[in-house]
C-alpha positions in Angstrom: 26.0 -30.1 -29.8 23.3 -32.1 -27.9 24.4 -30.5 -24.6 23.9 -27.0 -26.1 20.5 -27.8 -27.5 19.4 -29.3 -24.1 20.7 -26.2 -22.3 18.8 -23.9 -24.7 15.6 -26.0 -24.2 15.9 -25.7 -20.4 16.5 -22.0 -20.7 13.4 -21.5 -22.8 11.3 -23.6 -20.4 12.6 -21.5 -17.4 11.6 -18.3 -19.2 8.1 -19.6 -20.0 7.6 -20.8 -16.4 8.6 -17.4 -15.0 6.0 -15.6 -17.0 2.9 -17.6 -16.2 0.4 -14.7 -16.7 -0.9 -11.5 -15.5 -0.4 -10.8 -11.8 -3.0 -9.3 -9.5 -1.1 -6.0 -9.3 -0.9 -5.7 -13.0 -4.6 -6.4 -13.3 -5.4 -3.7 -10.7 -3.2 -1.2 -12.4 -4.9 -1.8 -15.8 -8.3 -1.4 -14.2 -7.3 1.8 -12.5 -6.1 3.3 -15.8 -9.3 2.2 -17.6 -11.6 3.6 -14.9 -9.6 6.8 -14.9 -9.9 7.2 -18.6 -13.6 6.6 -18.4 -14.0 9.2 -15.7 -11.9 11.8 -17.7 -13.7 11.2 -21.0 -17.2 10.5 -19.6 -19.0 13.3 -21.4 -17.3 12.5 -24.8 -18.1 8.8 -24.4 -21.7 9.6 -23.5 -22.2 11.8 -26.5 -20.5 9.2 -28.7 -22.7 6.3 -27.5 -25.9 8.5 -27.8 -25.0 9.4 -31.4 -24.3 5.8 -32.3 -27.6 4.6 -30.9 -29.5 7.4 -32.5 -28.0 6.5 -35.9 -28.8 2.8 -35.4 -32.4 3.7 -34.4 -32.9 6.0 -37.4 -31.4 3.6 -39.9 -33.3 0.6 -38.5 -36.6 2.4 -39.0 -35.9 2.3 -42.8 -35.6 -1.5 -42.8 
């Protein structure tokens, strides 16, 4: 039984060591996707941000 538990612990440790974090390639791919989405939806994002700031400005005047 102890041998099996020790083997399982070594297996878990090996899995954790293999996946230490995000690699540079994964980070670059995520950035490319985010930048692409920003470029595609630029006008919608701009109008959304402008409407949010105008609402904040109009409601803050009442305070």
